[in-house]
N, C-alpha and C positions, 0 to 999 in steps of 0.2 A: 935380456934375461930370458932363458928358456922356460917353457911351461913346467918342466920338472923342477927347476931351481925355484920358481915362484911357489910351487906347491910345497916345497920343503920349508919355506919360511912363512907359510900361511897355514892356519888351522881353524877348524870350526870348534867352538866351545860356548858354554854359557858364561855370561858375565853379568855384573850389575853396573849400570851406567848412571853417573851422577851429574846433574846440571845444577849450577847455582848462578844467580845473577843478582844485581842490585836493583831494588825497587825504585822506579822513577829516575833511573840513571840519565836518560836523555834530557829531562828537564833540569836535573841537578847540574849538569855540565854545560848547558846551553850557553850561558853567559860567562863561562870561566875561560881564562887564558889556557892555551894548550899545554903550557908547562905545568900549570896547576892540575889539569886533568891527568897528565902523565904521572905526577907525584901521587895523586889519589889512586890511580890504577896500580902503581908500584907497591904501595902499602897494602892494598887489597889483595893483589895477586900473591904477595909474599906471605900473607896470613893464610890464605886458602891453600897455597902450595905446601906450607909447613904442616898443616893439619892433615892434608891428603896423604902426604908421604909418610907421616907418622902412623897413619892408619892402614898402610899397606897398599894404597892406591897409586895409580899412574895418571899424571896429567896428560890428557890426550890433545887438548887444544885450548886456546884462549880466543874468544870472539867478542870484541868490544869489552863489555863488562861481564860476559859470561865465561864460566870455566866448566869444561867437561872433563871428568875423571872416570877411570875404569878400574873395577875391582874384580879379582879372580883370574887374572892373566898370569900370575906368578907360578913358581914351581909347585906349591901345594895344590894348585888348581882351584876350581870353583866349588863352593859348598856353603852351608848356612853361615859359617863364620865370615867368609869373604863378603857375603851380602850384608850381614849384620855390621861388619866394619864400615861398609859404605854408609849405612844409616847413621852409625855413631859419628862418622866424620861429618855428615851433614849437620847434626846437632852440635858438634864441637866447633865447627866453623862459625855457626851463628852465635855461640857463646863467646868465642874469641873476638868477634866483631862488636859484640854488645858493649857499648860504652867507649869503644875505641874511636878516636878522631883521626880519620885518614887524612894524610897531608897536613896533619896538625889542626884541621878545621872542621872536617865533615864526618858526622855520624851517619851511618847507612843502615838500611834494613835490607834483608835478602829473602829470596825464595829458593827452595831446594826441591828438585824433583828427581826421583830414582825409578828406574825400570830394570827388570831382569829378563834376559832372554838370550837366544842364540845369535852369535855374530861370527864373522870371519875375522880372525886376528892376524894382523901382519906382524910377525915376531920382530922383524927388523925395523918396523915402523917406517918403511920406505916412503919417501914423499915425492919420488920422481914424477909421478903422474897426478900429483895434487891430492892424493887420498890420505886419510888418516890411519890411525892404528887399528880401528875396528870398523866394520861395516855390517849393518843390519837394521831392521825396522825398529829395534829396541832403542836405538839412538834418538830417533825422532820422537818416540813415545816419551822418553825421559825429558826431552826438551819441551814437549807439549805439557807434560804434568807440571814442570817447573813454572811454566807460564800461567797455569791455572791455580797454583798453590796460593793460599792466603799468605799475607805478609808475615815474615818471621816464622815460617813453619817449614817442616820437612814432610813432603808427601811421597808416597810410594804406590806402585801398581800392585795389583792383586798377587802377581807372581812373587814379588819381593816380600810382601807381607806373609805369604804362605810359607816361604822358606825360612823366614826369620821370626816366626810367631813365638817361639819359645825363648828368644833372645831379646826381643824388643816389644815394649808395650805400645799398643796402637789404639787410635780412636777412628772408627769407621766414619767416613764422610759421604755425602750424597754423590752418586756417580756423576761424571761430567762428560759432556759432549765436546770433543776437540776436533779441530779442523783436520780433515783427511781420514778420520776414522768413521767407519759405517755404523758403529754402535757405541753407546756410552761406556766409559772406562770406570771401573771400580776404583775408589780412591781411599787411601788410608793415611792418617796423620801419625807420624812417629812422635811418641811422647817422651820415652826415656828407655835406656837399656834395662832389661830385667835381670840379666846375668852378664857380668863383664869379666873376661879372663884377666888375670893379674898382668898389669903393665899395659893393657890395651884399653883405649877409650877413655882413659882418665885425663888425657890432655884437655886443658882448658876447663877442667872441673866437671865434665860430664861423667856420671856414673850412676850405678843403681842406688836407689834409695831404700 
Protein backbone atom coordinates (compact mmCIF):
# COMPACT_ATOMS: atom_id res chain seq x y z
CA UNK A 1 0.00 0.00 0.00
CA UNK A 2 1.38 3.41 -0.96
CA UNK A 3 1.83 6.24 1.53
CA UNK A 4 -0.92 8.20 -0.23
CA UNK A 5 -3.35 5.28 -0.01
CA UNK A 6 -2.58 4.81 3.67
CA UNK A 7 -3.12 8.52 4.35
CA UNK A 8 -6.51 8.39 2.63
CA UNK A 9 -7.80 5.67 4.94
CA UNK A 10 -6.34 7.16 8.14
CA UNK A 11 -7.23 10.38 9.90
CA UNK A 12 -6.46 12.21 13.12
CA UNK A 13 -9.44 12.97 15.35
CA UNK A 14 -10.68 13.08 18.92
CA UNK A 15 -12.50 10.03 20.29
CA UNK A 16 -13.59 8.55 23.58
CA UNK A 17 -12.17 5.10 24.35
CA UNK A 18 -13.94 2.71 26.71
CA UNK A 19 -12.38 -0.30 28.44
CA UNK A 20 -14.37 -2.78 30.49
CA UNK A 21 -13.30 -6.00 32.18
CA UNK A 22 -14.51 -8.51 34.73
CA UNK A 23 -13.30 -8.15 38.30
CA UNK A 24 -11.35 -11.23 39.42
CA UNK A 25 -11.65 -12.99 36.06
CA UNK A 26 -8.39 -14.94 36.42
CA UNK A 27 -9.35 -16.50 39.74
CA UNK A 28 -12.92 -17.04 38.55
CA UNK A 29 -11.92 -19.19 35.59
CA UNK A 30 -8.79 -20.80 37.06
CA UNK A 31 -10.48 -24.12 37.85
CA UNK A 32 -13.12 -24.07 35.11
CA UNK A 33 -13.16 -26.28 32.06
CA UNK A 34 -12.27 -24.32 28.92
CA UNK A 35 -15.72 -24.98 27.45
CA UNK A 36 -17.32 -23.31 30.46
CA UNK A 37 -14.94 -20.36 30.15
CA UNK A 38 -15.92 -20.05 26.51
CA UNK A 39 -19.62 -20.07 27.37
CA UNK A 40 -19.06 -17.40 30.03
CA UNK A 41 -17.13 -15.20 27.61
CA UNK A 42 -19.73 -15.66 24.89
CA UNK A 43 -22.54 -14.43 27.15
CA UNK A 44 -20.42 -11.56 28.46
CA UNK A 45 -19.22 -10.36 25.07
CA UNK A 46 -22.73 -10.62 23.61
CA UNK A 47 -24.12 -8.36 26.35
CA UNK A 48 -21.33 -5.81 26.06
CA UNK A 49 -21.46 -5.77 22.26
CA UNK A 50 -25.23 -5.23 22.18
CA UNK A 51 -25.06 -2.24 24.50
CA UNK A 52 -22.02 -0.71 22.77
CA UNK A 53 -23.61 -0.91 19.33
CA UNK A 54 -26.93 0.45 20.59
CA UNK A 55 -25.00 3.42 22.00
CA UNK A 56 -23.24 4.18 18.72
CA UNK A 57 -19.85 2.73 19.63
CA UNK A 58 -17.55 0.42 17.71
CA UNK A 59 -15.93 -2.63 19.28
CA UNK A 60 -12.20 -2.25 18.63
CA UNK A 61 -10.94 -5.44 20.22
CA UNK A 62 -11.47 -8.23 22.75
CA UNK A 63 -8.52 -9.18 24.97
CA UNK A 64 -9.20 -12.00 27.41
CA UNK A 65 -12.11 -10.64 29.43
CA UNK A 66 -11.50 -7.02 28.41
CA UNK A 67 -13.47 -5.19 25.73
CA UNK A 68 -12.27 -1.97 24.11
CA UNK A 69 -14.79 0.24 22.30
CA UNK A 70 -14.44 3.58 20.52
CA UNK A 71 -16.94 6.42 20.27
CA UNK A 72 -16.94 9.39 17.91
CA UNK A 73 -15.55 7.78 14.76
CA UNK A 74 -18.84 7.83 12.82
CA UNK A 75 -20.11 10.36 10.32
CA UNK A 76 -21.40 12.87 12.92
CA UNK A 77 -17.86 13.03 14.26
CA UNK A 78 -16.81 13.63 17.84
CA UNK A 79 -18.61 15.92 20.27
CA UNK A 80 -20.15 16.00 23.74
CA UNK A 81 -22.90 13.60 22.70
CA UNK A 82 -20.43 10.97 21.45
CA UNK A 83 -18.47 11.13 24.71
CA UNK A 84 -21.67 11.08 26.78
CA UNK A 85 -22.88 8.05 24.81
CA UNK A 86 -19.69 6.25 25.82
CA UNK A 87 -20.34 7.02 29.49
CA UNK A 88 -23.98 5.96 29.24
CA UNK A 89 -22.88 2.72 27.59
CA UNK A 90 -20.55 2.00 30.51
CA UNK A 91 -23.39 2.50 32.96
CA UNK A 92 -25.80 0.47 30.81
CA UNK A 93 -23.42 -2.47 30.48
CA UNK A 94 -23.07 -2.71 34.24
CA UNK A 95 -26.85 -2.51 34.64
CA UNK A 96 -27.32 -5.22 32.01
CA UNK A 97 -24.87 -7.55 33.74
CA UNK A 98 -26.27 -6.93 37.21
CA UNK A 99 -28.13 -10.07 38.29
CA UNK A 100 -27.33 -11.91 35.06
CA UNK A 101 -25.81 -15.39 35.37
CA UNK A 102 -23.24 -15.85 32.62
CA UNK A 103 -23.11 -19.39 31.26
CA UNK A 104 -26.13 -19.93 33.50
CA UNK A 105 -23.97 -19.96 36.65
CA UNK A 106 -21.74 -16.95 37.16
CA UNK A 107 -22.61 -13.46 38.40
CA UNK A 108 -19.83 -11.01 37.56
CA UNK A 109 -18.74 -7.53 38.57
CA UNK A 110 -17.01 -5.16 36.19
CA UNK A 111 -14.87 -2.03 36.03
CA UNK A 112 -15.14 0.57 33.26
CA UNK A 113 -12.60 3.23 32.34
CA UNK A 114 -12.98 5.95 29.73
CA UNK A 115 -10.56 8.49 28.31
CA UNK A 116 -10.90 11.14 25.62
CA UNK A 117 -8.14 12.37 23.35
CA UNK A 118 -6.60 12.46 19.89
CA UNK A 119 -5.89 9.28 17.95
CA UNK A 120 -5.10 8.15 14.45
CA UNK A 121 -8.14 6.30 13.14
CA UNK A 122 -7.74 3.61 10.52
CA UNK A 123 -11.04 3.95 8.69
CA UNK A 124 -10.74 0.52 7.11
CA UNK A 125 -9.60 -1.01 10.41
CA UNK A 126 -6.87 -2.83 8.47
CA UNK A 127 -5.14 -5.56 10.46
CA UNK A 128 -2.35 -6.56 8.02
CA UNK A 129 0.33 -5.27 10.38
CA UNK A 130 -1.38 -6.35 13.58
CA UNK A 131 -2.60 -2.87 14.55
CA UNK A 132 -6.11 -1.96 15.56
CA UNK A 133 -8.59 0.70 14.56
CA UNK A 134 -7.16 3.55 16.66
CA UNK A 135 -3.68 4.48 17.84
CA UNK A 136 -2.77 6.99 20.53
CA UNK A 137 -1.86 7.36 24.19
CA UNK A 138 -5.53 7.77 25.11
CA UNK A 139 -5.94 4.02 24.59
CA UNK A 140 -3.47 3.15 27.35
CA UNK A 141 -4.95 5.87 29.58
CA UNK A 142 -8.43 4.33 29.32
CA UNK A 143 -7.01 0.89 30.05
CA UNK A 144 -5.14 2.19 33.11
CA UNK A 145 -8.20 4.01 34.45
CA UNK A 146 -10.24 0.84 34.09
CA UNK A 147 -7.66 -1.07 36.12
CA UNK A 148 -7.87 1.51 38.92
CA UNK A 149 -11.65 1.86 38.91
CA UNK A 150 -13.52 0.70 42.03
CA UNK A 151 -15.61 -2.41 41.43
CA UNK A 152 -18.95 -1.83 39.67
CA UNK A 153 -18.12 1.75 38.73
CA UNK A 154 -17.53 3.79 35.59
CA UNK A 155 -14.62 6.22 35.88
CA UNK A 156 -13.49 8.83 33.37
CA UNK A 157 -10.54 11.12 32.79
CA UNK A 158 -10.68 14.89 33.22
CA UNK A 159 -11.09 15.47 29.46
CA UNK A 160 -14.12 13.18 29.30
CA UNK A 161 -15.66 14.80 32.35
CA UNK A 162 -15.12 18.29 30.95
CA UNK A 163 -16.79 17.60 27.62
CA UNK A 164 -19.77 15.73 29.16
CA UNK A 165 -20.29 17.77 32.34
CA UNK A 166 -23.71 19.04 31.23
CA UNK A 167 -24.89 15.57 30.21
CA UNK A 168 -23.57 13.30 32.98
CA UNK A 169 -23.57 13.69 36.77
CA UNK A 170 -20.16 12.95 38.30
CA UNK A 171 -18.48 12.46 41.66
CA UNK A 172 -14.87 13.62 41.86
CA UNK A 173 -12.50 10.94 43.16
CA UNK A 174 -8.95 11.33 44.50
CA UNK A 175 -6.31 11.52 41.74
CA UNK A 176 -4.51 8.26 41.02
CA UNK A 177 -0.95 7.48 40.06
CA UNK A 178 -0.83 4.95 37.26
CA UNK A 179 2.07 3.07 35.74
CA UNK A 180 3.79 4.93 32.94
CA UNK A 181 2.32 8.35 33.76
CA UNK A 182 4.63 10.99 35.29
CA UNK A 183 1.83 12.74 37.16
CA UNK A 184 -1.39 11.73 38.97
CA UNK A 185 -4.53 11.51 36.82
CA UNK A 186 -7.70 13.28 37.86
CA UNK A 187 -10.52 10.78 38.18
CA UNK A 188 -14.29 11.16 38.06
CA UNK A 189 -16.97 8.57 38.77
CA UNK A 190 -20.01 8.67 36.49
CA UNK A 191 -23.23 8.55 38.48
CA UNK A 192 -26.09 8.95 36.02
CA UNK A 193 -27.12 10.84 32.88
CA UNK A 194 -28.47 14.32 33.56
CA UNK A 195 -30.14 14.71 30.19
CA UNK A 196 -30.77 11.84 27.80
CA UNK A 197 -31.94 12.37 24.20
CA UNK A 198 -35.08 10.42 23.28
CA UNK A 199 -34.28 6.81 22.42
CA UNK A 200 -30.67 7.03 23.58
CA UNK A 201 -29.26 5.60 26.79
CA UNK A 202 -32.53 3.99 27.91
CA UNK A 203 -31.26 0.51 27.14
CA UNK A 204 -31.15 -1.61 30.27
CA UNK A 205 -32.98 1.01 32.32
CA UNK A 206 -30.33 3.74 32.56
CA UNK A 207 -31.84 7.21 32.38
CA UNK A 208 -32.12 10.55 34.05
CA UNK A 209 -33.88 10.67 37.34
